[in-house]
C-alpha positions in Angstrom: 107.3 4.0 -52.1 108.8 7.3 -51.5 106.9 10.2 -49.1 108.6 13.7 -48.7 107.7 15.6 -45.6 108.7 18.8 -43.8 109.1 18.1 -40.2 109.0 21.3 -37.5 110.8 20.8 -34.3 110.3 23.0 -31.5 112.0 23.8 -28.6 111.1 20.8 -26.2 111.9 18.3 -29.2 114.7 19.9 -31.3 116.9 18.2 -29.1 115.8 14.9 -29.3 117.0 12.1 -31.6 114.0 11.8 -33.2 115.0 10.9 -37.0 117.5 8.2 -35.3 114.7 6.6 -33.6 112.5 6.9 -36.4 114.8 4.7 -38.7 115.5 2.3 -36.0 111.9 1.8 -35.1 110.5 1.4 -38.2 111.6 -0.6 -41.3 112.1 2.6 -43.5 115.0 4.6 -45.1 115.5 8.0 -43.9 117.1 10.7 -46.2 117.7 14.5 -45.1 117.0 16.5 -48.2 117.6 19.7 -46.0 117.6 21.2 -42.7 118.0 24.3 -40.5 118.6 23.6 -36.9 118.8 26.2 -34.3 118.6 25.8 -30.4 115.2 26.8 -30.1 113.4 25.2 -33.5 114.3 23.0 -36.2 112.6 22.5 -39.8 114.0 19.5 -41.9 112.9 18.2 -45.1 112.8 14.4 -44.9 112.0 11.5 -47.8 111.1 8.7 -46.4 111.0 5.3 -48.1 109.4 1.7 -47.6 106.1 0.5 -47.6 103.2 2.4 -47.3 101.8 1.1 -44.3 104.9 1.8 -42.4 105.1 5.4 -43.6 101.8 6.1 -42.3 102.6 4.4 -39.1 105.9 6.2 -39.0 104.0 10.0 -39.5 101.5 9.2 -36.7 104.3 8.3 -34.7 106.4 11.5 -35.2 103.0 13.6 -34.6 102.7 11.7 -31.2 106.2 12.7 -30.5 105.5 16.5 -30.9 106.9 16.9 -34.2 104.6 19.1 -36.7 104.5 16.9 -40.4 103.8 18.6 -43.1 103.8 16.8 -46.5 105.5 18.2 -49.2 103.4 18.7 -52.8 104.3 16.1 -55.2 105.7 13.9 -52.4 104.7 10.4 -53.6 107.5 8.7 -55.9 106.6 5.2 -56.9 109.7 3.3 -57.3 
């Protein structure tokens, strides 16, 4: 399953290697589709590919790290 989200990073989280950690901690493929990162904020369009339960756990973990997660419409792609 593929799931696309926008991740919003604030000043406290923008410098942390959160997407790298996500790929190491969860059995997922992460694919950055778009990104705008500045010193005080970041917005990343990210595609997550993997098992649905793992994606759910990863999204929960991202929120726990202080990252705002917003699903992109038409975001579930079976494949």
